[in-house]
C-alpha positions in Angstrom: 13.5 -6.9 -7.2 10.8 -9.3 -5.8 7.6 -8.0 -4.3 7.7 -7.4 -0.5 6.9 -10.5 1.5 4.4 -8.3 3.5 2.5 -7.4 0.4 2.5 -11.0 -0.9 1.3 -12.3 2.5 -1.5 -9.7 2.7 -2.7 -10.4 -0.8 -2.5 -14.2 -0.4 -4.7 -13.9 2.7 -7.2 -11.7 1.0 -7.4 -14.1 -2.0 -8.0 -17.1 0.3 -10.7 -15.2 2.1 -12.3 -14.1 -1.2 -12.2 -10.4 -0.2 -10.1 -9.1 -3.1 -10.3 -10.8 -6.4 -8.4 -10.5 -9.7 -9.9 -8.1 -12.2 -10.5 -5.4 -9.6 -8.8 -2.0 -9.9 -5.5 -1.6 -7.9 -3.2 1.4 -7.4 0.5 1.0 -6.8 1.3 4.4 -5.3 4.8 5.6 -5.7 5.6 2.4 -7.6 9.3 3.0 -8.1 10.5 0.3 -10.5 7.1 -1.4 -10.6 7.7 -4.6 -8.6 4.3 -4.5 -7.0 2.5 -3.3 -10.1 3.9 -6.3 -12.0 3.0 -8.6 -9.1 -0.6 -7.3 -9.0 -0.8 -7.6 -12.8 0.3 -11.3 -12.5 -2.6 -11.8 -10.2 -5.1 -10.4 -12.7 -5.6 -6.9 -11.3 -6.2 -3.9 -13.5 -3.3 -1.8 -12.2 -2.7 1.9 -12.1 1.0 2.4 -11.3 2.1 6.0 -10.5 5.4 7.5 -9.7 7.3 10.7 -10.3 10.0 8.9 -12.3 9.2 6.7 -15.3 10.7 3.2 -15.0 12.3 1.8 -18.2 10.2 -1.2 -18.7 7.5 -2.7 -20.9 4.3 -3.0 -18.9 1.8 -5.7 -19.4 -1.6 -4.8 -20.9 -3.3 -4.7 -17.5 -0.9 -2.0 -16.1 -1.4 1.6 -16.9 1.7 3.6 -15.8 1.4 7.3 -15.2 4.2 9.8 -14.3 2.7 11.9 -11.6 4.2 14.2 -8.9 2.5 12.9 -5.8 3.8 15.7 -3.7 2.3 18.6 -5.6 -0.1 20.9 -3.7 -3.3 19.4 -5.2 -3.8 15.6 -5.0 -3.5 14.4 -8.6 -5.7 11.3 -8.1 -8.7 13.1 -6.7 -12.0 11.3 -7.6 -10.4 8.0 -8.7 -11.6 4.9 -6.9 -9.7 1.7 -6.2 -10.4 -1.7 -4.7 -6.8 -2.1 -3.5 -4.0 0.4 -2.8 -0.4 -0.8 -2.2 2.2 1.6 -0.8 5.7 0.6 0.1 8.8 2.6 1.1 7.0 5.9 0.6 5.7 8.5 3.0 4.3 12.0 2.2 2.1 13.0 5.2 0.3 15.9 3.5 -1.6 13.6 1.1 -2.1 10.6 3.3 -5.8 11.4 3.9 -6.3 12.1 0.2 -5.3 8.7 -1.0 -7.5 7.1 1.7 -10.4 8.8 -0.1 -9.3 6.9 -3.2 -10.4 3.6 -1.6 -13.9 2.4 -2.5 -16.3 2.6 0.5 -16.9 -1.1 0.9 -14.2 -3.9 1.1 -11.4 -1.8 -0.4 -8.0 -2.7 1.0 -4.9 -0.6 1.8 -1.6 -2.5 2.2 1.1 -0.2 3.5 4.7 -0.7 4.5 7.4 1.9 5.1 10.2 3.0 7.4 9.9 4.3 10.9 11.9 6.2 13.6 15.1 4.4 14.3 15.9 3.4 10.7 18.9 5.8 10.5 21.1 3.3 12.2 20.5 1.0 9.2 20.7 3.5 6.3 18.3 5.6 4.3 15.9 7.1 4.9 17.3 9.0 7.8 15.2 12.2 7.8 12.2 12.3 10.2 10.2 13.7 7.3 10.3 10.2 5.8 10.1 8.1 9.0 6.9 7.2 10.8 6.7 7.6 14.6 5.7 4.6 16.7 2.0 3.8 16.1 1.7 6.6 13.6 0.5 4.3 10.8 -2.3 3.0 12.9 -3.4 6.5 13.7 -3.3 7.6 10.1 -5.3 4.5 9.1 -7.9 4.9 11.9 -10.8 5.3 9.4 -10.2 1.7 8.3 -10.7 -1.6 10.0 -7.1 -2.9 10.7 -6.6 -6.5 9.8 -2.9 -6.7 10.3 -0.2 -4.5 11.9 3.5 -4.8 12.7 6.1 -2.4 13.7 9.8 -2.7 14.7 12.9 -4.3 13.4 12.7 -6.2 10.1 15.6 -8.6 9.4 14.9 -9.7 5.9 15.6 -8.7 3.2 17.8 -6.2 5.1 17.7 -4.8 8.6 15.4 -1.8 8.9 12.9 -0.3 11.3 9.5 -0.5 9.7 5.7 -0.2 10.2 3.3 -2.1 8.1 -0.5 -2.4 8.2 -3.4 -3.8 6.2 -6.8 -2.2 6.6 -10.2 -2.5 4.9 -13.1 -0.1 4.3 -16.7 -0.8 5.4 -18.7 -1.4 8.5 -17.1 -3.8 10.9 -20.4 -5.9 11.1 -20.2 -6.3 7.3 -16.6 -7.4 7.5 -17.4 -9.9 10.3 -20.0 -11.5 8.1 -17.4 -12.3 5.5 -14.9 -15.1 5.9 -11.9 -12.9 6.7 -9.4 -14.4 9.0 -7.4 -11.9 11.1 -3.7 -12.7 11.2 
């Protein structure tokens, strides 16, 4: 499966603006089959890919896969720092604030995309436990400076109700002095 067009678009914008550069440390949280970990590796990131299930694949040298239960009581990635975190099709509210703490304090980026309320009409997930409420992603990312946000009906690759956002750490005045273009 190809990487999400949202993730690709966010990373392309960040590379054009020089904010996130290859060689930095990235986390693919709840990586599933590893499509985003492989994409990040192809861009030159040092990738930490984590998921409860171990995908059957040979990883490139710049990807470290680790089988972790991300929903255990204690956050298993406490103390680790990343320049970039990518999360797609995953929501576990109890640890949302914990992985935000895994972002470095300056110019670290979170790219997040998952399902929201109303998705049941299109298929899984259907449980409110796994569906964001309108505007919830913005509220949960309120400690970041939001560079992009979308919510509503997605048509491609398949119909779904989604929310997606990209946020960056650091003081807004510092971000403004960079060449970041908001889209």
